[in-house]
N, C-alpha and C positions, 0 to 999 in steps of 0.2 A: 069628455064628460066625467069619466071616472077620476081624472086628475083634479078637476074642479071640485068634485065631491070630497076627494081626499084632503084637499087644501082647506075646505070649509070645516071638515071634521077636526083637523089639526088646530085650526084657529079656535074652535069651540073648546077643545081640550085645554089649550093654553089659557084661555080666559078663565076657565073653571079653576085651574091651578093657581093663577094669579089672584083670583078672588078669594080663594081659600087662604093663600099666604097673607093677603091684606087683613083678613079677619083674624088670623092667628096673631099677626103683629099687633093689631089694635087691642086684642084681648090681653096680650102680654104687657103692653104699656099701661093699660088700665090697672092690671094687677100690681105692677110695680109702684104706681102712685099711691096705692092704698097700704103699702108696706111701711113699717117704721124704719127710718134710716138708722144706721148704726150711730151710736153716740160719738161725738167728737173726741179725739184722743187727747186733746189738750184743754185745760180749763179756759173758757173764753165765751164770747157772745155770739151773735148771729142767729140764723134760722135754726129753730129747734126741731127735732124729729117728732114723730107722732108720740103722744104721751107728754107729760110735763117734765121738763128737764131741770135738774138741780145741781148746783156746784157747791162743794163743801171744802173747808179746810179743817184740819184737826191733827190728832196725834194717836199713835199706838205706842204705849209705854212713854218713852221720852223722844220718840222720833216723829217729826211732822210728816203729814201726808196731805195730798190733794185728791179729791174724788169727784167724778161727774157721774150722775145717775139719771136714767130715764125711768119715771114712775108711771106705771099703768095700774089698772085696778088691783091686780094681785101679783104683779110681776115687776122686778127691778133688773135693769141691765146697765152696764157702764164700765168704767175703768177707774183705777187709782194708781198713784205713783208716789214715791218718796222724792222730794225735791233734791236731796243729796245724790240720788241715783239717776232719776229722770226717765226710768223705763216703765212703760205702761203695763199694768196687770189687769187682765180681763175679770169682770165680775158678772155673775148671774145669780138671781135669787127670787125670793117670794116675800110678800108683805101681806098681813091680814088686815081686816077692817079696824082692828084696835091699834095698829102701828107696829105690831111685833114682826120683826124681820129676820131673815137669814140670807146672807150673801156668801157665795162660794167663789173663791178666786182660783184661777187656773193659769198655768204657764203657756208658752207658745206651742207646746205639744198637746195641750188640752188636759194635762194632769192637774188634779186638785192640789193646791199648795197651802191653802188656809181657808178659814171660815169666820165671818163676822156674824155674831148673834146679838141682837140688841133691840132697842125701842126707839121708834120714830115719834117725835113730839114737836111741839112749838115752844120756843123760849120767850122770854119777857119782851123781846123786841118784835115778836111775830115771825121770826125766822124759823125754818125747820132745823131741828137738832137731832142727832142720833148718838146714843150712848149704849155701851155694852161691852162684850168680851170678844177678843180675837183669839183664835187658837189654830194650831195645826189641824189638819183634817181628822186626826185620831183623837183630838181633844187635848193634846199636850201643849206645853208652852203658853198656857192661857194668860192673857194680859188685858188690861183695860184699854178701851179706845173711846174717843169722843170727837164728834164732828159738828161743825156749825155751818149753816148755809151762808154762802157768799152771794149777795143779791147782784149778780152781774147781768146787766140789762142793755148792753150795747146793741144797736141795730146793725152795725158793721160786723163783718166776720173777722174778729180779731182774737188774739190769744193773750190772756193774762198770765204771764210767766213768772214764777217765783225765782228770783235770782238769789244765789247762795254765796256768802263769803265765809270762808273757814280759814282760820289761822291758828297754829299751835307753835308759839314761840317759847322754846325751852329756855333760852338764855334770858329772855325778858320775863319769863314765868307768867305768861298770860295766854289765854285762848279766846278766840272770837268765833262765834257761831251766829250768823245773821242771815235773815231772809227778808226780802222786800219785793214788791210787785213792779213789773214792767209790762207795758201793753204793746204788743207787737202786731203789725199789720195795717196800721193807719197812722199817717203822719200827724193827724190832729192831736194825738196823745204824746207827741215827742216832748212837749214842754212839761207835762206832768211827769214823764219818765225822768227828765233831768232834775226836776224838783225833788222827787223821791230819792233818787240816787245821791244828790248833793246832801240832803238831810242825813241820810244814813252814813255817808262818808265823814261828815262832820262829827257825828256821834262816836264813830270808831276812833277818829283822831283825838277827840277829847278824852276818851277812855284811855288810850295809850299814853297820852301826855300826863294824865293824872296818876297813872301807875308808876311812871318813871322807871328807874333801874332798881331791882331788888337789892337791898342792903345785906351785908354779911350776917347781921343779927337775925334776919328772917330765916336763916337755915335751921334755927331751933324750933320752928313751927312744925306742927304735924304735917305729913305729906299732903293731905287733902286741903290744908289751909295755906299752902305755899304758892298756889297758882291763882291769879286773878282771872275772872271770867266775865265776858259780855255775851249775853244771849238775847237776840231780838227776833220776835215773830210778829205776825200781823193778822188782822181780819178786815176784810172789805165790808163796810157798812152800807155803801151805796156806790154803784158804778153805772152811770148812764152816759149818753152822748154829751150831756151838759155838765154833770157834776160827778166827781169822784171823791169819796170819803173813806179814809183808811185809818184804822186804829192800830198803832204799834205798841206792843208790850215789850219793855226792856227790863232785863234782869241783870244787875251788875253786882259782882262780888269782888271785894278788895282783899288782898292777902292779909290774913290774920284777923279779919273781922268776925264777929260772932255770927252774923248772918248777912245775906245779901240785901240789896235795895231793889225794890220793884217800882217802876214808874211808867206812865203812859204818855205817849207822844201821838198827836193826831195830825193828819194832813187832809185838809178839806180844800178841794181844788175846783175852780171855775174854768172849765175846759175852753169855752168860747172866748173868754177874756184873758186866758192864760195867766191866771192870778191865784195865788194862795189866799184863801179867805180868812178874814178875822171874824170873830163872833159878831162884832158891830155891823159888819157888812150885810147881815141878814135883816136888820131892823131899821125902822124909820128913825131919822135924826131926833135927838132929844126925847126918846121914848122911855128912857130909864130901864132899858131891857135887862141889864144885869140884876137890878133889884127885883124885877118880876121873876126872873129865872131863879134867883136865890131864894125867894119866898116859897116858890114851888118846891124846890129841892129840900129845903129845911122841913117843910110839912111832910114830904114823902119819906124822908129819912127818919123823922120822928115816928111815923107810922110803922116803918120797918123795925125800929128799935123795940117795938112791942113783942116782936118775935126773935129779935137778935140782941142779946144783952151785952154784946161787945160794942154796940153803937151807944155812945155816951152823949148826953144832952149838951154838955159844955163843948165837946169836940165838934159836934154837929153845928152848933151856932158859930164856932170859930172857923171850921174848915169849909163851911158852905156859905159863909158871909159874902156879901156882894163886892168881892174884890176880883180883879182880873186874874190874878195868879191862882185863885181857887177854881177858875173855870177855863184852864188852858187845855184840858183834855175833853174836848167835845167833838162829836161826829154827827153826821146827818143820816137819818133813816127815813123811810117813807111815812112812819107814824109820828116822829118827833125828833128832838135832839137828844142824843144819848150822851149823858154826862158821866164821866168816870172820876171817882175820888180815890186817889192812891192810898196805900197803907199809911197809917198814922194821921191821915187828913181828917177823917170823921170817925175813925174807929181804931182799935188796937191793931198792931202789926199782924197779929195772928189771925185777924178777921179777913185779911186780904183787901183787895180793892172793893169799893162799893159803887153801885150804879143807880142812876135815876133816869127814866125816860120822861122828858118834858114834852107832853103832847102838844102838837101844833094848835089844837083847839084852845089851849090856855095862852097861846102867844099870838093868835090870829090878828088881834086888834093892833099889834105893834110891828108885825112883820111887813117888810116892803112887798107890796103886791107884785111889783115887777122885779123883785130881787131874786137872789139865787134859789130860795126855797118857797117863793110865792106860789108856784103851781102846786107844790106838795101840800101847802097849807090851805089852798083854795077850796 
């Protein structure tokens, strides 16, 4: 009888222990699901952690950087890296209701290595933008930084990787510093990758061909004028499962020139149909879309000229006239078409590039409802 009672007692104790363990396990799992996941270490799409996630591209001084941030009410966490180096640097900081922020960077040992102090705001396209000063923890080595949101909205867990091409040819007296995006993790984007890579390689080849071999007479030039340079950066204007729109900024300097030339190249890509888009692909046939866009841009630029005296009426009417070559640099955003007018096109060189956001509401009547931007304009 005592053996039976002992066995019953042991069974009851075991049940209590197991019940307690199950409760503990359930409690732990519930707590984990309510915690914010750490931010992805690479710029990309996919499931976001608790809080809103933002991807940025920009620069510190003359060095490009990529940054991923999770924004919660008063807290920022994330990472950033230099594409030339590729090593993630941890970030933690605060942001107030007015957008004033401070981000402290730390190395793998947890030691502070730098601090970003700046202002979070929205730019004219509706993207988040951050501007301010970066410095060492003690305030030394202070320099400007600027970041622009990259609207990366893929549903697949992929990585948008900045590829870097760097060449320093002393014999040919030229340097190449190029960055372009490649999407890793999903074969659907292979055709886009090939298109972007091919476009960049052609631009590099054209630059090298145009520079040729330096002549002996060029040795009399000042040291800083003896080397030709090609610098290419980019900004993502839209990145979804169906559409990818990227704006490339190219700066080219030829030996002995007074200054470089800046121009914009756009890649608008239909992922589903594996096709680089032309502007006409967005609109209904015979809709006279170029004239509609031109009229909108001329009016907008004229309004801008009231605050910018470098925008001249004659240049605006010529550089924004309804000709295809005037509208080669266009990209797709969620609000409308982002048109870039390169230096000299509608303003003096010193004014830099000019921009107009052509809202979909002004184009809705001529956009193809079932076309590439039909859903955005709907």
